[in-house]
N, C-alpha and C positions, 0 to 999 in steps of 0.2 A: 504494500500500500504506500503510495507516495505522499510525502508530507505536503500540507497546504503551504503555498508560497505567498508572501506578501507582494502586492503590486509595487513595481518600481515607480516612484513619482515622476512627474514631468518637470523638467528643469528649463528655465529661461536662458541660462547661461552655463557655459562650461564650468565656471567658477562655482556656481551653485551645486552642480553635480559632483565636482571634486570635493567640496566641503561635505556633502552628504556621505560619500564613500569613505572619507577620511575620519569621520566621526569615531571617537574612541569606542571600542567595543562593537562596532558595526560588523556583523557577520553576513557576508554576501550570500551564504547558503540559505538564508531565510528569504531571499529574493530570487535566487537563481538555482536551478537544478543542475549542478555541475556534472552529474552522472551522464548527461546527454551532450556534454561539451565535445567539440571536434577540434582537432589540430588544424591550424591554418598556416599558410605560407604568405608572408608579406614581402614580396620581392623588391619593392621600392624603398625599403628602409635603408638609411645610411648605415654602412657597416660600422661596428664598434671599433674604437681605436684604443691603443695602449701607448702610454707615454714611455719613451726610452731616453736614455742618456747616451750620446755618441760623441766620443772624443775625436776631433779632426785636427790635423795640422792647420795652423793659422792661415798659411798660404792657400790651402785647399778650400777652407771656408770662405776666404776672400774671393776666390775664383767663382765659387758657387753663388755667392751674393752678387757678384758682378754680372754673372749670366742671368740671374733672376731679375736684377734691376733692368737689364737690357730687354727682357721679355715683359717687364712690368707686372711681375707676379711675386708673391712672397717666396723667399728662398726655401723655407721648409716645404712648401707645396711643390716647388720644382724638384727638390730632393725626392719626394714621394713619387712624383711622376717618373723620374729617371729610374728609381728602384723598381717600380712596377714594370716599366718597359724592359728592364734587364731581366727580371724574373720571368717574364712572358717569352723572352727570346731564347 
């Protein structure tokens, strides 16, 4: 026998909905039957990133920054593009 679920209220703004679900002690299982949940794929999400520390010789960093400046892009973005290109080749 399935448990009776409470109806999810209608919200005027995303902020109201966020506040509703963030309320201390709020148990979503009183509103949603998670036993019928299905896995979904969200292909357009930005991939997660991880911060790393990379030591480079000053002359190499200067050269990368000059190349990025010539392309009018941030040097860290240029490094990521170059690394991705190299990995794919």
